[in-house]
C-alpha positions as CSV (number, residue, x, y, z in Angstrom):
1,M,-23.0,-25.4,-3.6
2,L,-24.7,-23.6,-6.5
3,S,-27.3,-22.2,-4.0
4,K,-24.5,-20.4,-2.2
5,I,-23.1,-18.6,-5.2
6,T,-23.1,-14.8,-4.9
7,K,-22.5,-12.1,-7.4
8,G,-21.4,-8.4,-7.2
9,V,-18.9,-6.3,-5.4
10,I,-18.2,-7.3,-1.8
11,S,-17.7,-4.4,0.5
12,Q,-14.8,-4.9,2.9
13,P,-12.9,-2.9,5.5
14,H,-9.8,-1.1,4.1
15,L,-6.6,-3.0,3.9
16,I,-3.8,-0.8,2.8
17,M,0.0,-0.1,3.0
18,L,1.2,3.4,3.1
19,T,4.8,4.0,2.2
20,G,7.0,7.0,1.7
21,V,9.8,9.2,2.9
22,D,10.1,10.4,6.5
23,G,7.8,13.2,7.6
24,I,5.5,13.1,4.6
25,G,2.3,12.6,6.6
26,K,1.7,8.9,6.6
27,T,0.8,8.8,10.3
28,T,-1.5,11.8,10.0
29,F,-3.3,10.1,7.1
30,A,-3.8,7.0,9.2
31,A,-4.9,9.0,12.2
32,S,-7.8,10.4,10.1
33,A,-9.2,6.9,9.5
34,P,-12.3,5.8,11.6
35,A,-11.5,5.2,15.3
36,P,-7.9,4.2,14.9
37,I,-5.5,2.6,17.4
38,F,-1.8,2.6,16.7
39,L,0.5,-0.3,17.3
40,G,4.3,-0.2,16.9
41,P,7.5,1.3,18.3
42,E,7.3,4.5,16.1
43,S,6.8,7.8,18.0
44,G,5.3,9.5,15.0
45,S,1.8,9.6,16.5
46,N,3.0,11.2,19.8
47,Q,1.8,14.7,18.7
48,L,-1.6,13.4,17.6
49,D,-4.6,12.8,19.8
50,V,-5.0,9.1,19.0
51,T,-5.4,5.8,20.9
52,R,-2.3,3.7,21.0
53,F,-1.0,0.5,22.5
54,P,2.2,0.7,24.7
55,A,5.2,0.4,22.4
56,P,5.9,-3.3,22.0
57,Q,9.2,-4.6,23.2
58,T,8.8,-8.2,21.9
59,W,7.1,-9.9,18.9
60,D,4.8,-11.7,21.3
61,Q,3.5,-8.4,22.5
62,V,2.7,-7.4,18.9
63,L,0.7,-10.7,18.4
64,Q,-1.0,-10.3,21.7
65,A,-2.2,-6.8,20.8
66,V,-3.8,-8.0,17.6
67,R,-5.3,-11.0,19.4
68,E,-6.9,-8.8,22.0
69,L,-8.4,-6.6,19.3
70,T,-9.9,-9.7,17.7
71,T,-11.4,-11.2,20.9
72,E,-12.0,-8.4,23.4
73,P,-14.9,-6.0,23.3
74,H,-14.1,-2.5,22.0
75,E,-15.4,0.2,19.6
76,L,-12.2,0.7,17.6
77,Q,-12.5,0.5,13.8
78,T,-8.9,0.8,12.4
79,L,-5.6,-0.8,13.4
80,V,-2.6,1.1,12.3
81,I,0.8,-0.6,12.4
82,D,3.4,2.1,12.6
83,S,5.7,1.0,11.2
84,V,6.4,-2.5,9.7
85,D,10.1,-1.7,9.2
86,W,10.5,-0.6,12.9
87,L,8.8,-3.9,13.9
88,E,11.4,-6.0,11.9
89,P,14.3,-5.5,14.4
90,I,11.9,-6.7,17.2
91,L,11.0,-9.7,15.1
92,F,14.7,-10.5,14.4
93,E,15.5,-10.2,18.1
94,S,12.7,-12.7,18.9
95,I,14.0,-15.2,16.4
96,C,17.6,-14.8,17.6
97,S,16.5,-15.2,21.2
98,D,14.6,-18.4,20.4
99,A,17.7,-19.8,18.5
100,S,20.2,-18.6,21.1
101,V,22.3,-16.7,18.6
102,A,23.4,-13.1,18.4
103,N,22.6,-12.5,14.7
104,I,19.8,-13.3,12.3
105,E,22.4,-14.6,9.9
106,K,23.4,-17.3,12.3
107,V,20.0,-18.8,13.0
108,D,20.1,-22.6,12.5
109,G,23.5,-22.5,11.0
110,G,22.9,-19.6,8.6
111,Y,22.2,-19.9,4.9
112,G,19.3,-17.5,5.2
113,K,17.3,-19.7,7.6
114,G,16.7,-16.8,9.9
115,Y,15.0,-14.8,7.2
116,V,12.9,-17.9,6.2
117,E,11.7,-18.0,9.8
118,A,11.0,-14.3,9.8
119,V,8.8,-14.7,6.7
120,R,6.9,-17.5,8.5
121,R,6.2,-15.2,11.5
122,W,5.2,-12.4,9.2
123,K,2.7,-14.8,7.6
124,E,1.4,-15.7,11.1
125,L,0.8,-12.0,11.7
126,I,-0.9,-11.6,8.3
127,G,-3.2,-14.5,9.2
128,M,-4.2,-12.7,12.4
129,L,-4.8,-9.4,10.7
130,T,-7.0,-11.2,8.1
131,T,-9.0,-12.7,11.0
132,L,-9.3,-9.2,12.6
133,R,-10.6,-7.7,9.4
134,E,-13.1,-10.5,8.7
135,K,-14.3,-11.1,12.3
136,R,-14.3,-7.6,13.7
137,K,-14.6,-5.7,10.4
138,M,-11.6,-3.5,11.3
139,N,-9.6,-1.5,8.7
140,V,-5.9,-2.3,8.7
141,I,-3.3,0.2,7.7
142,L,0.4,-0.7,7.5
143,I,2.9,2.1,7.4
144,G,6.4,1.7,6.0
145,H,9.4,3.8,5.3
146,V,11.3,3.7,2.0
147,E,14.9,4.0,0.9
148,V,16.6,4.5,-2.4
149,A,17.8,1.1,-3.7
150,K,19.5,-0.1,-6.9
151,H,17.1,-2.1,-9.1
152,S,18.2,-4.5,-11.9
153,D,15.5,-4.5,-14.6
154,P,15.7,-7.9,-16.5
155,T,13.5,-6.6,-19.3
156,L,15.7,-3.6,-20.1
157,G,19.0,-5.0,-19.0
158,V,19.9,-1.9,-17.1
159,D,20.1,-0.8,-13.4
160,Y,18.4,2.2,-12.0
161,D,17.5,3.7,-8.6
162,R,14.0,3.3,-7.2
163,Y,12.3,3.7,-3.8
164,A,11.9,0.4,-2.0
165,L,10.3,-0.6,1.3
166,K,13.0,-0.5,4.0
167,L,12.4,-4.2,4.9
168,N,13.8,-7.6,4.0
169,K,12.9,-8.2,0.3
170,K,10.9,-11.4,1.0
171,A,9.0,-9.9,3.8
172,A,8.3,-6.8,1.8
173,A,6.9,-8.9,-1.0
174,I,4.4,-10.8,1.1
175,L,3.2,-7.7,2.8
176,R,2.6,-6.0,-0.6
177,E,0.7,-9.0,-1.8
178,F,-1.4,-9.1,1.3
179,V,-2.9,-5.6,1.1
180,D,-5.5,-4.3,-1.4
181,A,-3.6,-1.1,-2.0
182,V,-0.1,0.1,-1.7
183,L,0.0,3.9,-1.7
184,F,3.3,5.6,-2.3
185,C,3.6,9.1,-0.8
186,K,5.9,11.9,-1.7
187,Y,6.2,15.6,-2.1
188,E,5.0,16.7,-5.5
189,T,8.0,17.8,-7.6
190,F,8.4,19.2,-11.1
191,T,11.4,19.8,-13.3
192,K,12.2,23.3,-14.5
193,R,14.8,24.2,-17.2
194,D,17.5,26.5,-15.9
195,G,19.8,27.2,-18.8
196,Q,21.3,23.9,-20.0
197,K,20.2,22.1,-16.9
198,H,17.0,21.0,-15.3
199,R,16.3,21.4,-11.6
200,A,13.6,20.0,-9.3
201,V,11.1,22.4,-7.8
202,G,8.0,22.0,-5.6
203,D,5.5,23.8,-3.5
204,G,5.3,21.3,-0.6
205,A,2.1,19.6,-1.8
206,R,1.9,16.0,-0.5
207,V,0.5,13.4,-2.9
208,M,0.2,9.6,-3.1
209,F,0.5,7.4,-6.1
210,T,-1.7,4.3,-6.6
211,E,-0.1,2.5,-9.5
212,W,3.4,1.0,-10.1
213,R,6.1,3.0,-11.8
214,P,9.8,2.3,-12.3
215,A,10.6,4.7,-9.4
216,F,8.3,3.1,-6.8
217,D,5.9,0.3,-5.9
218,A,2.2,1.0,-5.7
219,K,-1.0,-0.8,-6.6
220,N,-4.7,-0.7,-6.0
221,R,-7.7,-2.9,-6.7
222,F,-10.3,-0.1,-6.8
223,G,-9.6,1.8,-10.0
224,L,-8.2,4.8,-8.1
225,P,-6.8,7.8,-9.9
226,F,-3.0,7.5,-10.5
227,K,-2.2,10.5,-8.3
228,M,-4.2,11.8,-5.3
229,A,-3.8,14.3,-2.5
230,L,-2.4,12.6,0.7
231,S,-5.8,12.7,2.4
232,W,-7.9,9.9,4.1
233,T,-11.0,11.8,3.1
234,E,-10.1,11.9,-0.6
235,Y,-8.9,8.3,-0.6
236,D,-12.1,7.1,1.1
237,A,-14.3,9.1,-1.3
238,A,-12.4,7.8,-4.3
239,I,-12.9,4.2,-3.2
240,K,-16.7,4.8,-3.2
241,K,-16.7,6.8,-6.4
242,P,-16.5,4.1,-9.0
243,A,-19.7,2.5,-7.7
244,S,-21.6,5.8,-8.3
245,K,-20.8,5.8,-12.0
246,T,-23.0,3.8,-14.4
247,L,-21.6,1.5,-17.0
248,D,-22.9,3.8,-19.8
249,E,-21.2,6.9,-18.2
250,I,-17.8,5.1,-18.0
251,H,-18.0,3.9,-21.6
252,A,-19.0,7.4,-22.7
253,E,-16.0,8.9,-20.9
254,L,-13.7,6.3,-22.4
255,K,-15.0,6.9,-25.9
256,E,-14.1,10.6,-25.6
257,L,-10.7,9.8,-24.2
258,V,-9.9,7.2,-26.9
259,A,-10.8,9.8,-29.6
260,Q,-8.1,12.1,-28.1
261,I,-5.3,9.5,-28.4
262,G,-3.0,10.3,-31.3
263,D,-0.9,7.2,-31.1
264,D,-2.4,4.4,-33.2
265,V,-0.7,1.7,-31.2
266,L,-1.7,3.1,-27.9
267,R,-5.3,3.6,-29.1
268,K,-5.5,-0.1,-30.2
269,V,-4.2,-1.3,-26.8
270,V,-6.7,0.8,-24.9
271,V,-9.6,-0.4,-27.1
272,E,-8.5,-4.0,-26.6
273,S,-8.3,-3.4,-22.8
274,V,-11.8,-1.9,-22.7
275,T,-13.2,-4.9,-24.6
276,K,-11.4,-7.3,-22.3
277,A,-12.7,-5.5,-19.2
278,G,-16.3,-6.1,-20.3
279,D,-18.7,-4.7,-17.7
280,D,-16.3,-4.6,-14.8
281,L,-16.6,-1.0,-13.5
282,V,-13.5,-1.1,-11.4
283,K,-11.3,-2.3,-14.3
284,L,-12.9,0.2,-16.7
285,T,-12.3,3.0,-14.2
286,A,-8.7,2.0,-13.9
287,I,-8.3,2.1,-17.7
288,K,-9.9,5.5,-17.8
289,N,-7.5,6.9,-15.1
290,R,-4.4,5.5,-16.9
291,V,-5.5,7.0,-20.2
292,K,-6.0,10.4,-18.5
293,V,-2.4,10.1,-17.1
294,R,-1.0,9.3,-20.6
295,L,-2.9,12.1,-22.2
296,G,-1.6,14.5,-19.6
297,E,2.1,13.5,-20.1
């Protein structure tokens, strides 16, 4: 086994989830990926010159499409599922049909068993997407819509509104865990003081966020900047950028940033994080990006 040990960054196809409000440009972003094919009941790609499967009417048709991409010859490079929340009713209908019930709540007598079965079938799809990525080296982009939902924060003991994926919570959780990046997309807004009040203003710029915040879910495993333009070209370039930086360059940039931190507690946390990251360029880049955000606030 020791003879098979490898070291270094393993380059893999993209595996991301793009979430955000309606009409923000998620489908256009995905259409800019290499040789995409769209799968799903959404009609958002109708005005785009892209390849697409017929809109699936059953869950089996969804699985069959992924299976054919995995086994049949083709030159496609990216599968776009548009969207996961529009697929959920198709999944529920399939489960209800198999159980001969009219409602997902009544599957196997209720008590949430229908949702448990839905999670099992989502995991089956995830397994197939993993095989597609590994065997055919295809990118996978999952698109999802969001809604404003009440969130109870156990650490603060308060409730507040946040954007959440418009999907069953358990299904949403496993899909977020599955992908390498969750990119939350929105129109860039600012607050402007107007007398005694503040009002939101914006110029229509479309941006995506790559790290979790109380208002939304996001993550990435690549050390991406916290905020980026909603652009496949910029995203793809940023993925490759950390590898172009040397360890000495990253440490030099971090040293300059640490010197600008006025808060002693924050400075100590950053220094400890840098030490813990060691020579991991991705982690060091992520720390650098977070410090830049804090300094800009």
